[in-house]
N, C-alpha and C positions, 0 to 999 in steps of 0.2 A: 451101250453095246443091245443091239436089237436082240429081241430075241425070238426064236425059232421052235415053228409051231407044228403038226403034224397032221396032218387033215386025211380022212377019209375022202374017195372017190365022189361020197353021195354031199348032194349041198347042205351045209349045218344045217341044226334049228335054229332059233332067234333065240332060244334059251342059251342054248352053248356061246350063241355067238356074243350073247351080255358077258355070260361069267368071264368068257376069253377079254373081253374087253376092258373087264373089269380087274381082273390080274393084270395087262399090261398097263394101265393105269398108275395100279399102286405101287409094281416094278420103278414104272418110269421117274416116279417121284421117289423111292428109295434112292433111287442110282442118282438122280439130282442132287439131294439133300447130303450123302454119304460120299461118292465118287469121282474122284477129280479124273476130270474127260483124259485120253489120254494125249501128250505132248509127247514134244522130242525131251531127249535125256537129257537132265542137265548136267555142268559140267561139275567135277569131282577136285577139287584143289588134293594138291598133294602134301602132306606133312609137314614137308620141308620152307613150303612160302608161309606157310602158316607161321611156323615157328620163326623166321625172319621178322615177320609185321611183328611178333612180338615183341623181340629184342628191340625194335623201334622203338615199341610203346614204352619198354622198361625207362630207356636211356631218354626219353622224352618226361615219363615221369621223373626220374631223380635230376632232371632239373628244373621241373617245377616247384619240386618241393624243396629243391634248394633256394630259390628263389624266392619261394611261402616262408619259407624258415628266415630269410635273411628280412623279409619285408616286414614278418611280423616283428622282429626286434627294432628295424625304424622306428613302425608303428608306436610299439614303447618306449622308443626315445621320443615322437612324436607327441603321446599322450604325454609326458613327464614334462615336457616343453610347456602344454598349454596348460598345463598344471597350476608351475611357474607363472606364466603369463597372467591366469588369472589373481594368482597370490598379487602379481607388480598391481592388477590393476584392483582387486581390493586394498591392498597399502594406499593407493589415491583414495578409497572408499574412507578409509581409516583418517588418514592425512586432514580430507573434510569434514570427519564429523568430528574429530579432535577442534579442527581451525573453528568448526560454529561454537563446540563447547567452549572454547577460546574467549571468543566474542561476545558468549554467552556469560562468561567469569567477571569481562571486560565490563561490562553493562551493568551486574550486578555490582561491582565495587563503585563505577559510576556512580550510579541511584545513591550508593552508601555515601558516597563523597557530596555529593549534593545534600542530600540530609543531615550530612554533618555541619555542612554550613551552613544549613537553616537554624539547625539545633543554635549552633554556637552564635548567629545571629543574635537572636533569641534571647544570650544568657546573656551578651554584651547589654543589650538593653536592662536586662536588668542592672547587669553590673555598671553602669553608667547613673540609674535612679537612686539606686544604693549612694554609689558615690557624692552625688549630686545631695542628695539627704545628709550625707554626712558631713559635707561642706556647708550646708546652711546653718545646719546644727554649731560649726566653730563660728561661724559668721555672727550668728544670736549672740554667743558667749561675750565674743570680744567684746562686740554693739552695744553691750546691756553693762557689762562690767560691774556692776554696784550689785545690791543684795534684796534689794526690794523686792525684787521681783520674787524672791525664796521667804522672805518675810510675808508677804502678802498669802504665801502657801501654806508656811508653816505657823505663824503666829507668835514664833518663840521668841527669846534672847539673843540680840548681838554674837554670842558665840555659836550658842547654838543654830543660827541659823548660819552662819557662816562654815558650819561642818558638815551641815547637813546640805548646802550650795555644793559645795565638794564633792561631796559623797554621789550624790545627783549626776553632777556631770561628768564623775569620772566611770558612772555605771553607765549613764547613757553612753557616754565615748567607747568604752569596751564594749558593748552591744554593737553598735555600729560598725568599729574593726570586726568585731567576729563576723560577722555580716558581710561585710568586705570579703574578709581574708577568706570564708567560705566559698563567694563568687569568684574571688580570684582563681582558687583551686577548683573549680568548677570549667573557671576556662582555660585552665595550664590542661585538664584531661582533655578538653574538647578539641584543643590545638593538635594533642599528642595522637587524636584518634583520628585526626584529619589526617595529618600526617600520614599515620598509620594505614589509613583508607588509600589513599594516594599511592603509598608504595604498593597495594595487593592489586590495584586497577594501572600500575606499573607492570609489575609481575605477570599479570593477566595478559597486558600486550603483548610480552615477551612470548607467551607461550603461543599466540596466537600467531605472533613471528616465525615461530621455530614450526609452528604448524602448516604455515606457507612453505617453509622451506623442505619439510619432509614432501607437500604437495608435489615442488619443484623436482626430488630429489628421485620420488617414486617415477613422475612424466620421462624422466632421462632412462629411466632406466626401463620403461618401458620402449623407448624409441632403441636402445641399443640390442634389447631381445628381439625387436619384431622382426629383424633382419635375419638371426637366427631360425626363428619360426616359419618365417616364409620361405630361407633355403630347405630346410627341411621339410614341409611341406613340397617345396618342388622335388626334392630328390624321393621322397616318398611316392609322386605321380610319375614317375619315371619308371623307379620302380614294379608298382601298378600296370604300367604301359608294359615291362619286360614280363610280366606274370602271363599276361592278359596275351602277348605272343606266343612264350612256350607254351599256353594252352592251347590255342589254333593249331600249333605243329603237336602238342601231344592229341589233341580231337581229329587229327588227319591219322595219324599211325593207327591210334584207335580204330578210326574209319576204314582202312587199308584192312587190318586184322580182322575186324567183323564182316565185313566184305566178303573176305575169304571162310570164313564161318560159316555167315548166311550160305555162300553157294555147297557146303558140306551139308548143313541142313536140306538144304532145298532137295539134294540131291536124296538124303536118306527116306526123305520125306517121301520122295517119287519113289521109291522098293515098297519104303511101306503103304504107297495108295494104291500100287496094283492087287498086290495080297488084299488089300481091304476091297477092292474090285471085284475081284472074284468070289470072296466072299460075301459079300454084298449080291452078287446076283441070287445066290442060294437065300439070303434070307429075305429076297425081295417076294421069291417066288411064296414062301412060308408066310410072310407074312398079305400075301393078296388074301391068301386064305382065311386067313384070321379075321383080314378085315370085312369078310365077307357076314363073316358070323357076329363080327364084333355090331356092323352095321344093323343085321338083324334086331340085337340087343338092344341096341341103340333107338330105335325106332320102338321099340317097347316101353322103354324107361321114359322119353322125351313123354310121349300117351298119358303117362301115370304122372312125370311130374310136371306137365302142363294145371293141371288139375293143382295141382299142390302150390303151382309158382302163382296161382291168381289168388289163393288164399293169403300167400305170403307178401303178396304185392299190396293187397287190403291193409296189410299189420306195419308195412313199410311206409307207406303213407301215412298211417295213423302216427306210428313215431315222428317220420321226417317233420311233418307238422306241431309234434309235442318239441320235437329238438332244436327245432327254429324257434318256437316259441319263448322255449329255455335262453336260446344263444341271442338272443333279440334282450332278455333280461337280464343276460349276463354281461352284454357289451352297454346296455345302458348304465349296470351300476358299475362296470370298469369308468367308463366316461364318468360319471359323476364323480370317484374315487380320482382320476386325474383330475380333474377341474378342483376338486378340494384339496389334490396334491401340490396343484400348479399355485392354487391362491397360498396354500401354505409357505410354498418357498418362496412367492415373490413377496410375502408379507417379510419372512426372514432375509431375506435379499434386504428387505427396505432398511430394517432395522438394521444387520449389519452395515449395510453404508452408514444411515446415520450414526451408528457408533465408532466406527472408520471416522467420521469426520469429526470426532470429540479427539481423537488421537491425533491425527492432521494437523490440527487447531492449532497443537501443542508443541510442535515439532518443527525444526529450522528448515527454508526451502535447502536441499540438501546437493545442489548443480551450481550454487552462487557462492562466490569467495566474497564476494562483498561483505559490508558489515551492516546488519539492517539498524542498526542502533545507533540514535545522537553519540556524538563527541564531543558537546556542550554540555559540561558542567553542570549550569544552571537550566538542563532544558528538564522537561516534565520526566515522570517515568513512565515505563512502555513495559508491556508484558513480555517476557522473556521466554524466550525458549527454551523446550526439555532437553535435560543434558544427558550424557550416557550416565551409568550406575557408576563407570570406571574414574570421569571426571569427577565424582564428588569428593571419592578416595584422593586424587590427587590433589585437588582443591582444596582441601582435610590437612594434605601435606603442606602445602604454598602458607597455609595461615598458621601452621604449626611455626612454621621459621620465619615468617614476620612478626610473630608474639616473642620471637625468642628476642627482636633489634628493641621488641619496646614491652618486657614481660608486666609490667607494672597495669596493662590495660586489656581491655576486651572487645574487640576488633566487633559491632554488629552490624551482619551486612542482612540486605532482605532474602526473605529463599527464592531458590530457584525450583521450578519443577524437574525430575528428574526421572526416566524410565519408569523405575520402579512406581514413581508416586503417582503417576498419567494413569499406569494400569490399574493400579489399587482404585484410583477412584473410579475408572470408567467402567471396572468391570462389576463393578457395586448393581450399577442397572443391568447389566448382563443376564438373562436368564437361561435356563435349558441344562441339560444333563450333560458330563464330558465328551460321549459320543456325541449326542448332538453339537456339537462344539468344536471339535474336528471332524464332522462332517462339512460344518459351513467351513472354514477354516480349506475345508479341501474343495469342497465347492467350488470357492473365489478362484482358490489357483488354479482348477480344470477352465473354469468359464476363461483364461487368458490362454488357453493353448492355441497356439500360434501366433500371439504376438511377437512379435521383433525381441530379438538382443537389442537392448541400448546399455552400454555400460555407463553405470551412475543411475539410472532409471526407473521411477517407480517411487511411489509413497504412498503413504495407507491409504488415498482416495483413488491410485489406480495407477496407470505407465505415464509415462512424464518422457522429456527428451533426455536424452544420454549428454555427457559431459566431456570435453575433447582431450585426447589423448596424442596428439602428433603421429600417429602411428600405424597401429592395426585397424583399431575399432573409426578411427577417421575412416580411415580405405574403407570401410563397409559402410562408415555414414551414418556412425552410432547418433554423434552429437546432433544430428539431424531429425533423428528415428523415436518415435514416440512408443518405449518399449520397459522391460524391465534387464537388471542383471539380477544376480543367482540371491543378494542379500535384499534388494529393492523385494520382488517378487514375494520371499518371505515377510518381510514386514508388511507388505499387503495385506497376504494371507491371513496372517493373524490380526493385526487392524480389527479384522470384521467382528471377534471378539473382545477388542477392548484391549488387547495385548499392544504395549508400544514399544517398539523394538529399532535401535539404533542400526544405520544404515551402512552396516560394517560387519564382514561375517566372524569374524576374532570376539567383535564384541554380542553381538548374538550368543555365541556361545560359552560368554560368562550368565548367560538366564537359565532361570528351568533350574531344571533335574538330571544330574550327568547320571545315563545307562549304560550299560555294557551292549556293543553291538550284536551282539548272541541274544540279548532278551527285546530286540526296537520292537515298535508294535508302531501300527497307522499312527498318523500325524507327527511323529518323532520329524526330528531333524538332526540329518546328514553334513559330518564336515569332513573334507580333506585338507591337507599342508598341517605347516610345524604351528601349533596353535591355533588352530580352524581358521588359516589366514588366506585361503587360495578358493574356497567353493562351499557355497549347501545347497542342500537340496532337502526335500519333504518326502516322508517316507510314505510310500502307500499299502504295502503289504504287498506280500506274494513273491518279494525280488523287486519290485518298482518301487522309482521317484519319481517326483515331478519337477521340473528344475527348470530354470534359464539358462543354458549351459557356455556360450563363450561368444564374440562379436561373428556377425554372421548367418547366427543360429535362431532358432524362434524357441517359446516357454513350447515344452513337451513331457511326456512320458518317455522314461527309459529305462533298461535294467540299472539293479544299484551296481557300481563298480566299487571294489572292494581295494583299489590300486589307491595308496594316499593317504585312505580316511583315517581320521583322526581315530584315538582308543574309545571313546565316547559317542552315543549320539546325547542329545538335549530333548527331554520330554517337558514343554511348558503348559498342555493340560492335561 
């Protein structure tokens, strides 16, 4: 609003004009900043229109809440199915581990049989030599027949010679028979041993066949459940689409109600603005006078401040120079520390890779179902891959059963490494504190973030191609991807500190120390499913974990899921 001024008829002085101009300027500035220009009066919607819009919002909100609840239940069902699928996938991993253990057991028995045959051959040579020696003595006795040889030896009378001759022959014959009996007994024992070891090999081959049957059974189960998972996923997607549509309706209803409220608010703000405008005009007049006084005070203050500013500028320049020098020194120190840390991390990674290579050298090819061992009993001995510790318990039971059939004999089998024996051997050369080892394990796992999930993938050296399942995993191309599954990722991470683990969650659960879930620490293993048969992840702390979740996903960090978790976690370090 323009200001109205009453002037005298006489021409105003220049000082009065300047002061009047200052007032006008301050007033305009105040009005521009605080007062809304006059506009048309806004619409004021009635209360019934707003109430109708609110009822529409409530109806749509209830619709969306119902759908959201249903979707939540379906999501729980899908999550349960995914855990079940994980269990089926790990069941095949178990079948493969058992298969490789059975193949190792068969090779162990084959080598024992080969060794037994070699020993038996040597004993047979000794028996043949002893028999030939005995036959020669007998032939010499009947060929000579007379007493002259003995007489020449003894120089006694004929009677004494005869007695001496009989005693000599009897003694020699008894010695040869005793030697022959001993060798015959050894041959019998060796033959029994060979038979026993052949039976052990046959038993190991039966275990291999049973493991292959278990693999086929698990794959058939995956095929059967893949359709159920896909159907549940389609249902979930349909429900999510319905939820999204309902959310759109809710947003539209909320938009209508909000629009009416905005109109009411605009009207109320218009009324308030009119009152504020009038008040602002008076305040502007007062402000103009105060501004004049403030301007004078400001001028004096600026003159005093100018001198102070010059001194402060010099001080600031010196302080800045010193700060820049300190910052440069700090940057250099940080760069040196970063280089030192990078060198240390590179050295640790190289050492971990070398350690993992030792573990990898002892493990079988998890993805292969073909036996890497020769089938010929006469073939030379080959290195036998480490077996899971559970396999050694089974092998002990098996040996006990075969011993009952021939309990007079002891079966000597070549030593087969286990995951535990490999761990004990390799960790002897691994240095570092517990915390350093845990961080190394986690850094190896984190380095794989973004690596594709590949069912059956991963070994001590890194990601590998997955295995075929004929179902969901194949649809994602797991068998042709280089990546990890959950147990493969854990196997890889801990191999860096010399810990050898089997490629199956249930067997990994049998290692280390069990700890209550309420006491889990960074680096502990978390498991899901009955007997830890469905999934495994590495706990990072603060409610987070790193995992290779399922087909179609990648290695990632996730919030801990407590549903379906086992009662205990496992601490390996």
